[in-house]
C-alpha positions as CSV (number, residue, x, y, z in Angstrom):
1,M,95.3,138.8,83.1
2,K,95.0,136.2,85.8
3,V,92.2,133.8,86.2
4,N,90.9,131.9,89.2
5,R,89.1,128.7,88.1
6,F,89.8,125.5,86.2
7,Q,88.2,124.8,82.9
8,T,87.1,121.3,82.1
9,V,87.1,120.0,78.5
10,V,85.5,116.7,77.6
11,F,86.8,115.1,74.5
12,S,84.4,113.2,72.2
13,I,84.8,109.5,71.4
14,A,86.2,110.5,68.0
15,L,89.0,112.5,69.6
16,M,90.0,109.8,72.0
17,G,90.4,107.3,69.2
18,A,88.0,104.7,70.5
19,M,88.3,102.5,67.4
20,L,90.6,99.9,69.1
21,L,91.5,96.5,67.6
22,P,89.6,93.7,69.4
23,G,92.9,92.1,70.5
24,S,94.1,95.3,72.1
25,V,91.1,96.0,74.2
26,K,92.4,94.2,77.3
27,A,95.8,95.9,77.2
28,D,94.3,99.3,76.7
29,Q,92.0,98.8,79.7
30,W,95.1,97.9,81.8
31,N,97.3,100.9,80.8
32,K,94.4,103.2,80.0
33,A,95.8,104.0,76.5
34,T,93.9,107.0,75.1
35,K,94.4,108.7,71.8
36,L,94.0,112.5,72.0
37,T,94.2,115.2,69.4
38,F,94.8,118.8,70.4
39,S,94.0,121.6,68.1
40,G,96.5,123.9,69.8
41,P,99.7,123.5,71.8
42,V,99.3,122.2,75.4
43,E,101.6,122.2,78.4
44,V,102.4,119.1,80.4
45,P,105.0,118.9,83.3
46,G,108.4,119.6,81.8
47,K,107.5,120.5,78.3
48,S,105.0,122.0,75.8
49,L,103.4,119.7,73.1
50,P,102.6,121.2,69.7
51,A,99.2,120.8,68.3
52,G,98.7,117.2,67.1
53,T,97.8,113.6,68.1
54,Y,99.3,111.8,71.1
55,W,98.7,108.6,73.1
56,F,98.3,109.0,76.9
57,Q,98.8,105.8,78.9
58,L,99.9,104.5,82.4
59,M,103.4,103.1,82.7
60,D,103.4,99.3,82.6
61,S,104.0,98.8,86.3
62,S,102.1,96.9,88.9
63,A,103.8,98.8,91.7
64,N,102.9,102.3,90.7
65,R,99.7,103.1,88.7
66,H,100.2,106.9,88.7
67,I,103.1,107.4,86.2
68,V,101.7,108.7,82.9
69,Q,103.5,108.3,79.6
70,I,102.9,110.4,76.5
71,W,103.7,108.8,73.1
72,S,103.8,110.0,69.6
73,A,100.7,109.4,67.3
74,D,102.2,106.2,65.9
75,R,103.3,105.1,69.4
76,S,106.9,104.8,68.3
77,H,108.4,107.6,70.4
78,L,108.1,108.3,74.1
79,L,107.8,112.0,74.6
80,A,107.2,112.4,78.3
81,T,107.0,110.5,81.5
82,I,104.9,112.3,84.1
83,L,104.4,111.8,87.8
84,A,100.8,112.0,89.0
85,I,98.6,111.3,92.0
86,P,95.1,109.8,92.0
87,N,92.2,112.2,91.6
88,Y,88.5,111.4,92.0
89,R,85.3,112.3,90.3
90,L,81.8,111.4,91.4
91,R,80.2,110.9,87.9
92,P,82.4,109.0,85.4
93,T,81.5,109.5,81.8
94,G,81.9,107.4,78.6
95,H,84.4,109.9,77.3
96,T,88.0,110.8,78.1
97,M,88.1,113.9,80.2
98,V,91.0,116.3,80.4
99,S,91.0,119.5,82.4
100,F,93.1,122.4,81.9
101,A,94.4,125.2,84.2
102,E,93.2,128.3,82.4
103,R,96.0,130.5,81.1
104,P,96.4,134.1,79.8
105,S,95.4,134.5,76.2
106,G,98.0,133.2,73.7
107,S,99.7,130.8,76.2
108,P,99.5,127.0,75.9
109,E,96.9,125.5,78.3
110,A,98.4,123.4,81.0
111,I,96.9,120.0,81.5
112,R,95.8,119.4,85.1
113,E,93.9,116.1,85.1
114,W,93.2,113.1,82.9
115,F,90.4,110.6,83.4
116,Y,89.9,107.4,81.3
117,P,86.3,106.7,80.1
118,G,84.2,105.1,82.8
119,D,86.7,105.6,85.6
120,N,86.0,107.4,88.9
121,F,89.8,107.7,89.6
122,G,92.1,109.6,87.3
123,Q,95.5,111.2,87.2
124,E,96.4,114.7,88.4
125,F,99.7,115.9,87.0
126,V,102.6,117.1,89.2
127,Y,104.5,120.0,87.9
128,P,108.1,121.1,88.5
129,K,108.2,123.4,91.5
130,T,109.1,126.6,89.6
131,R,106.3,126.1,87.1
132,A,103.8,124.9,89.7
133,T,104.3,128.2,91.6
134,E,103.6,130.3,88.5
135,L,100.4,128.2,87.7
136,A,99.2,128.5,91.2
137,Q,99.4,132.3,90.9
138,Q,97.6,132.3,87.6
139,V,94.7,130.0,88.7
140,N,94.6,131.2,92.3
141,A,94.5,127.7,93.6
142,P,97.0,125.1,94.9
143,V,99.0,123.2,92.3
144,L,100.8,119.9,92.8
145,E,104.7,120.2,92.7
146,T,107.9,118.3,93.0
147,Q,111.5,119.4,92.8
148,D,112.5,120.7,89.4
149,E,115.2,118.2,88.8
150,Q,112.8,115.3,89.6
151,V,110.6,116.0,86.6
152,E,113.1,114.6,84.1
153,A,114.3,111.7,86.4
154,P,114.1,108.1,85.3
155,A,110.8,106.3,86.1
156,P,112.2,104.4,89.2
157,A,113.4,107.7,90.8
158,L,110.2,109.5,89.7
159,E,108.1,107.0,91.6
160,Q,109.8,108.1,94.8
161,A,109.8,111.8,94.1
162,P,108.3,113.8,97.1
163,V,105.1,115.6,96.1
164,K,103.6,118.6,97.8
165,A,101.3,121.5,96.8
166,V,102.2,125.1,96.4
167,Q,99.8,127.9,97.3
168,P,99.3,131.1,95.1
169,T,101.4,132.8,97.8
170,G,104.3,130.5,97.0
171,E,103.9,128.7,100.3
172,E,104.4,124.9,100.2
173,I,101.8,122.7,101.8
174,E,101.1,119.0,102.1
175,I,98.7,117.4,99.6
176,A,96.2,116.6,102.3
177,E,96.2,120.2,103.5
178,A,95.5,121.4,100.0
179,V,92.5,119.1,99.7
180,E,91.3,120.3,103.1
181,T,91.5,123.9,102.0
182,A,89.4,123.0,98.9
183,A,86.7,121.4,101.1
184,V,86.6,124.4,103.5
185,T,86.2,126.9,100.7
186,L,83.2,125.1,99.1
187,P,80.2,127.5,98.9
188,Q,77.6,127.2,101.7
189,T,74.8,126.6,99.3
190,A,76.8,123.9,97.4
191,S,75.6,120.3,97.2
192,P,77.3,117.9,99.6
193,L,78.3,115.7,96.6
194,P,81.4,117.7,95.7
195,L,82.5,117.5,99.3
196,L,82.2,113.7,99.1
197,G,84.6,113.8,96.1
198,V,87.0,116.0,98.0
199,L,87.0,113.7,101.0
200,G,87.7,110.7,98.7
201,L,90.7,112.6,97.3
202,L,91.8,113.5,100.8
203,S,91.9,109.9,101.8
204,L,93.8,109.1,98.6
205,G,96.3,111.9,99.3
206,A,96.8,110.7,102.9
207,G,97.3,107.1,101.8
208,L,99.8,108.2,99.1
209,A,101.8,110.2,101.7
210,M,101.9,107.2,104.1
211,R,103.0,104.9,101.3
212,R,105.9,107.3,100.3
213,K,106.9,107.6,104.0
214,D,106.9,103.7,104.4
215,T,109.0,103.3,101.2
216,N,111.5,105.9,102.3
217,S,111.8,104.2,105.7
218,V,112.6,100.9,104.0
219,A,115.1,102.5,101.7
220,A,116.9,104.1,104.8
């Protein structure tokens, strides 16, 4: 059975592992290191993670603040390096927020977004093209995608990977167009506040696209 909406799950302070050592607070604020425990398997771009505890953090790079790394519970093994684009929320909370693309019963839930406590800006995960197309059909909404082979690319190549969105029909569209579509389809009676959030994300998407274009021009 297909579903057509996203489900947001807000993790408690206990689940995000807020008991940080005093000397590590500054570092964790920089890389957004967050300890998350999942009671069941979850899907991230390129792989499925079994139930357990993991550390999510931004890659230590001043050039790109949208590469997410997933580490083992003891932070000794890097399990995944994930391309993301900035996402926006109007009301930050004191808790880590992770949203999932709803899935048919029995399937691991696919992580869509991750927000660090207190932040307006978070990370929206980019899925390999083949998988993104399947997810878009299941949630009946655009899903961010990049070429399948780019998902496992080294971090320097991952930073330059082209990102688009795929429609439930399988049609590829630009990120800005996907955000515009979301804005147009807001209910007539909806508060204007969600639209402001969408417009903020639209600006971010346009800026990201321009930055990638400028980088590619320099490389050429």
